[in-house]
C-alpha positions in Angstrom: -86.2 63.0 18.1 -84.5 59.7 19.1 -84.4 58.1 22.6 -81.6 56.2 24.2 -82.0 52.4 24.3 -80.7 51.8 27.8 -81.9 54.9 29.8 -84.7 56.2 27.7 -83.7 59.8 27.7 -83.7 62.1 24.7 -80.5 61.8 22.8 -78.6 65.2 22.4 -76.3 65.4 19.5 -72.9 66.6 20.6 -70.2 68.4 18.6 -67.9 65.4 18.8 -70.5 62.9 17.6 -72.8 64.0 14.9 -75.0 60.9 14.9 -76.0 58.7 17.9 -74.2 55.4 18.3 -76.2 52.3 17.3 -77.0 50.0 20.1 -75.9 47.0 17.8 -72.2 48.0 18.6 -72.9 47.1 22.3 -74.8 43.8 21.9 -72.5 41.7 24.2 -72.3 44.3 26.9 -76.0 45.1 27.0 -76.8 41.3 27.1 -74.4 40.9 30.1 -75.7 43.9 32.0 -79.4 43.8 31.3 -79.9 40.2 30.0 -81.7 41.5 26.9 -80.9 40.3 23.4 -81.3 43.5 21.3 -80.9 41.5 18.0 -84.3 40.0 18.5 -86.0 43.3 19.4 -88.3 45.0 17.1 -87.0 48.3 15.7 -90.3 50.0 15.5 -90.9 49.4 19.3 -87.4 49.8 20.8 -84.9 52.6 20.1 -81.9 51.7 18.1 -79.5 54.3 19.5 -77.5 55.0 22.7 -76.8 58.4 24.2 -73.2 59.6 25.0 -73.6 59.0 28.8 -74.6 55.4 28.4 -72.0 54.9 25.6 -69.3 56.1 27.9 -70.6 53.9 30.7 -70.8 50.8 28.5 -67.3 51.5 27.2 -66.0 51.7 30.8 -67.7 48.5 31.7 -66.4 46.8 28.7 -62.8 47.9 29.4 -63.1 46.8 33.0 -64.3 43.3 32.0 -61.5 42.9 29.6 -58.8 44.1 32.1 -60.0 42.1 35.0 -60.9 38.6 33.8 -61.8 36.1 36.5 -58.7 34.2 37.9 -59.0 30.5 37.6 -57.5 28.4 40.5 -54.3 26.4 39.6 -55.6 23.4 41.6 -59.2 22.4 42.0 -59.9 21.2 45.5 -62.9 19.0 46.4 -64.8 19.8 49.5 -63.4 16.6 51.1 -59.9 17.8 50.5 -60.7 21.1 52.1 -62.1 19.4 55.2 -59.0 17.2 55.6 -56.8 20.3 55.3 -58.9 22.2 57.8 -59.1 19.3 60.3 -55.2 18.9 60.2 -55.0 22.5 61.5 
């Protein structure tokens, strides 16, 4: 019996995936969401696998972060410049 690294539920083996996904494949996503570095975890204490539901959610989160990267402003305004523009209105 193996447990999911993120939710703690028992991992059910599906027909599509014969083996559970290792959590190491999602190191950056888990570190962003949970602020946990799983590379430093002890394998005997923490589970090493992820269930299908958490894997799908992590994939969806990863795709959304790649698709919607933060937009950087073309011009950086200082607070004084903003006050001058607002006072002119």
